[in-house]
KOLNU-345123 format. One record per residue (C-alpha): z, y, x. Coordinates in steps of 0.05 Angstrom, whole numbers, plus 5000, padded with zeros to 4 digits. Example, Ala and Ser with C-alpha at 12.3 -4.5 7.8 and 13.67 -1.06 7.14 Angstrom:
BEGIN
515649105246/514349795273/
% end
This chain:
BEGIN
352572677878/345672987880/343973437938/344074167918/345174857945/351775217948/354875397882/355776147875/362576377853/363876927802/368977257847/375777047874/382077117834/384177787863/377378087847/377677827775/384678087765/382478777789/376878787737/381678527685/386479097699/380979607689/378879267624/386079287598/386680037612/380980157564/382779637512/389879887507/387180547481/381780257437/384879637407/388179997347/381080087321/379579347329/386179167295/384879607234/383179167175/377079387135/380279157070/385279717080/380080237097/381480687037/388580477021/390580597094/386281227105/383480907168/378181437181/383182007180/387981617224/383281387279/376981817283/375782567295/369282817266/364582607210/361281927200/354482237211/356582507278/359181827299/352881467280/348481987314/352681937378/351881177378/344281237369/342981837413/342281467479/340680777452/347780527460/346680067401/339779837423/338479117441/335479317508/338979947531/335480367585/336080047653/340080627682/345880477635/345779737654/345179837729/349280467743/353880607685/358980987726/353981427762/350081597699/356281777661/359182237713/366382367733/368682547663/365181967628/371481677599/371081047641/375881307693/378981857650/380881567582/383782217558/376582437548/375581887497/382081927458/386282527441/392882517480/396582807420/393582457359/390681847396/384481947353/377581777380/374382447399/368582257446/364281717414/358981697469/364181597523/367581067480/361080677472/359380747545/366280497567/365679917519/358979747549/361579797620/367479337606/363278787574/361378147611/354178337629/356478957667/362878697700/359078237746/363277617730/357677187702/353076707739/345876717714/343976057681/337276007719/340976087785/345875547766/340375067746/336775167812/343275047849/344174397811/337274167833/332974427776/326774867782/326875277717/319475457726/317474717720/319974517652/317173847626/311973977573/313173337534/320673367524/322773197454/325073817417/330973787370/327774267319/326273707270/333473477269/337374127262/336574857244/333675367293/340475637317/343374947330/336874707361/337075287411/344275157429/343574407437/337274437478/339974947528/346974657534/344773927538/339974087595/345574417635/350373847621/345073347642/344273687709/351773757719/352573017705/347172847756/350173337806/356972987799/354072287794/357272187726/354771807664/360471917614/361272537572/366872717524/364873217470/370973537438/370273827369/363673457363/362973587288/356573287261/354673027330/348673467344/350173567418/353072867428/347172487399/342172917437/345772817503/345872077491/338571997471/335272527514/339272447578/341771727574/349071927577/354871527548/357972027500/364472017461/364472537406/371672687384/372973087321/379273187280/375473097214/374272387191/368872647145/365272957204/365872307243/363071897186/357472387176/355972387251/355371627251/350571627193/346472197221/346071847289/343571217256/337971587222/336471997284/335171367324/329671167276/326271837285/327171777360/323071137362/317271507330/317672027385/317871487438/311571167410/308071837409/310171967480/307271307501/300671507469/300872147509/302171747573/296171317556/291971947552/294272167620/292771487650/285871497619/284472187648/286871977717/282571357716/276471757693/277172247750/278571727804/272871247788/265271317788/264070747741/259870817679/263371017614/263670327583/266469987645/271470547653/273970477582/274869727592/278969837655/282970387622/284769937563/287469417612/291369957649/294270227585/296669547561/299869437629/303270117628/305670027557/308669347575/312069647636/315070217595/317569737543/321569387597/324170037625/326470297557/333970417561/334770467486/332269757474/326369937430/323369267413/316969017444/314468897373/314769637356/310369787416/305469227403/304469447331/301670107356/297769857416/290969807384/291570477350/293870817413/288070527453/282870777404/286271467400/286971577474/279871317487/277271867441/281972367474/279172167542/272272397524/274773087503/280373207554/278673657612/285273977633/287873767702/294273377705/300373817719/303473707787/310973667793/315073547856/319172907854/314772557803/313871807813/311271157784/312670457810/305470397836/305271087867/308271777861/304272107805/305172667753/306572137700/313972317700/311972957664/309872557602/314571957603/318471837540/324972227546/329171597544/325371327604/326671937647/332671907693/335172407745/330872397807/336372167853/337971547811/330671407796/328871427870/334270927885/331470467831/324570537861/327070367931/331169787906/325369497867/320669557927/325669227973/326968647926/319568557916/318568517991/324168017998/321267597942/327267687898/327267717823/324568377798/329968827767/327669287712/330569967696/333669647634/337169117677/339269637728/342370067673/346169457648/348669277717/351269977731/354370067662/349570627643/347570497571/346071097528/351371067474/354171577426/360771387395/363871857344/371471827342/376672167298/382772467333/386573127333/386373377404/391873797436/393373987508/398073387511/393072877484/392372237526/384972087528/386071377553/389371227486/383171467449/377771217496/379170517522/373770527576/375371217602/372171347670/370071947712/366972417661/365073117640/368573457582/364373907538/365174307475/359974707435/363375237393/370174927394/374575307344/380975687360/385875337407/381274747420/377375157471/383375337515/386274637505/379674347530/380874727596/388074497600/386073767590/380773847643/385574117695/390873587680/386672947677/384072667742/378372287708/375172937683/370873207739/367473777703/367874207640/362974617600/366174967541/363475477492/368875717445/368676077379/373176297321/377576737364/381476937302/384176227298/387276277368/394876247371/397876827410/404476757447/406377487439/403877617369/409777827325/406377587262/405676887290/411076457256/409675797291/415475707339/413774977352/407875117398/408875017472/401675137492/398775777464/391375927458/392276627488/393976847539/392776287590/392776637657/398976857694/397077597697/396477687622/402877287611/406577757658/403678337619/405978027554/399078197527/397478107454/390778257420/392678137347/388977737294/384578297269/382378477340/380777747353/376877737288/372978347308/371277997375/366877537333/362478117311/355378067338/353178707372/346378427392/344778227320/346778907294/342479227348/336178867323/337279047251/341478467227/346978947209/353778867177/354278717103/356679417089/356279377013/360578747009/365779067055/365579687012/366679286948/372678946979/375779597005/375079936936/377879316902/384079376946/384980086922/384579846850/389679296863/394479786896/393980336843/393279916780/397679316797/402479606848/400779066898/400379256972/400578567003/397577926975/397177227005/391177026963/384077156985/377977376945/373176946986/365676956975/365577296907/360577826928/354777346936/355977086865/356577776833/351078176799/354478856805/360779206827/363579126756/362178376758/365278326828/371778656806/372378216744/371277576782/375777786839/381677966794/381177296759/381176936826/387277326846/390377136779/391077866757/389978086685/383378446684/383878626610/388079246629/382079546663/376279806622/369179816647/369680576652/375880546695/372780056743/366380456751/370381096762/373180786825/366180606847/363581306836/369681606871/368781216936/361281126939/360281796976/365081547028/361480887041/358481197104/365581267133/366580517127/359780377157/360980827217/367980557228/365379847229/360080037279/365580267325/368779587318/362079257332/361279667396/368379477418/367578737401/364578517469/370678807505/375578377464/371277767476/370977937550/378477967553/379177277521/373976957566/376477277630/383377017613/380576307612/376676407677/382776687713/386876097688/381875627722/381976037786/389575957788/388975187790/389274847858/384774267840/378774677818/373074737867/368575207827/368875587762/364676117728/362476437663/355176307645/351076617590/347676027558/344576257493/340576817464/346077257433/341677437374/340876707356/347876497377/352877077386/358176637419/353676517478/358276467539/360475817570/366475697615/364375197668/368474877724/368274297772/373973927805/374873907880/370973347915/369273267988/361873407978/362274047938/359674677969/362375337942/359576007963/364476567945/361577227925/363777847887/
% end
């Protein structure tokens, strides 16, 4: 294990349970709003049932103090209780909801309480930068030549993969582990990047055979692109070598160029031997002449000093060259230093020189990504799926529904799994033990709740509340608002179905008809056909009369959904704190925490549950 500072805890179990109790007191009052289905907004008279006051008053209250802004005033972030006062509604919930009607009567207090009981304000998250430093990383010294995944995936996925893979790489180094299991790997974005960028042996497991096949094909193509990046990186290395030689010698230009060419050829040959992805020597030699001419020209124009970075090394001497090494040649400093010492010792003893490539082979450290197809449950035996299972880290990037909690259960029950980094999503697909509507009696392991406290409470969120937990407050705050018109169309359609066809419940879904419709009339026609209802009984005039009737009330629906958006982080906090408390209850866990990994505007499901098993060399620093 790499040397590192003490890992900061997110609070002990009693502290977390205390914060969970406070959260539940608020959510109990507010969750009926989250569980109200927008489809039934008009048929169920939701505004009249849940909210006191006009839609304009609600929207003004939400905007009045920037409660929907992306960056709320610091005073609200730092001292929410003090700023709100004794009657804020955080400690006195009767100020938010009417005791008699249970309607929402104080929108500002509601929004403030929702903000207070969200993860950023509860103090249960560990900052990512702090964690990286603890694991041995200086966030201020990021390599400038790392390969970016932008060319291989969209901006959202690129952001997620880059941030999460860096953290996993440092956790792996911290634990001295080379094997990673990626559950719900999908198309293999994270798996392939971990393999190629960090030299980890990755098994990507997905339940879809189509995804597995696609991941294999995509990985094959990605390797070809990776070789191009490697070659370009070598050219950049050559440029750095040329600049170093130019500064360190007083020879005339022509003699310097000659020496530099020789140095470059030597360096290129060395890197080819060190390449852990077995890029052929022929690929390198094909580009040698071009590289030499390019970097020689670059030498004459390059004036920037070489960046200095602690821990950098080269076999000949410790230099800043590590900054610009091809990504597949970079290894964690602790392992690389051992290689350097071993090579030096063997050279002194006159033994056969061992290259990085040979060393990787000897220590079973090839960078491999193997996509596998299997449906994973909490009872899954990994050794039946992975024949060479060893000490490993289990990860998951946006694992849907029950796969996220099952990832944590597998982690706690399998001795080979030393660490876990899980980012869940699709909360609406979670199974709930105490949900009356859940008809699956065969489940033994439920997705929610996991921790003992919520089990004792018999707590149930409900599907609609879990669905609303997926709403993106940060995106709404920066203008990427809800699709109000499409929600309005659907709610009015429900009124038509109820009044004209006498149907109050229907198992069929309209789906994405709105995006394919030119108008409300077109939407209704297409939706009725999809629901297999006779649309001939409705004239164009009848349909448009419904539209004109409810259009003035569209602002009610918009304001109501904004209340759900404001409440969404509280429901997500409840789900994530349940998972963290579950880990705190386990005897074999040394450290666990919630960490905000991603920019929530780019990736709304941005929180990771991270934990490490007990080992003799772990240091844990408890704090509240």
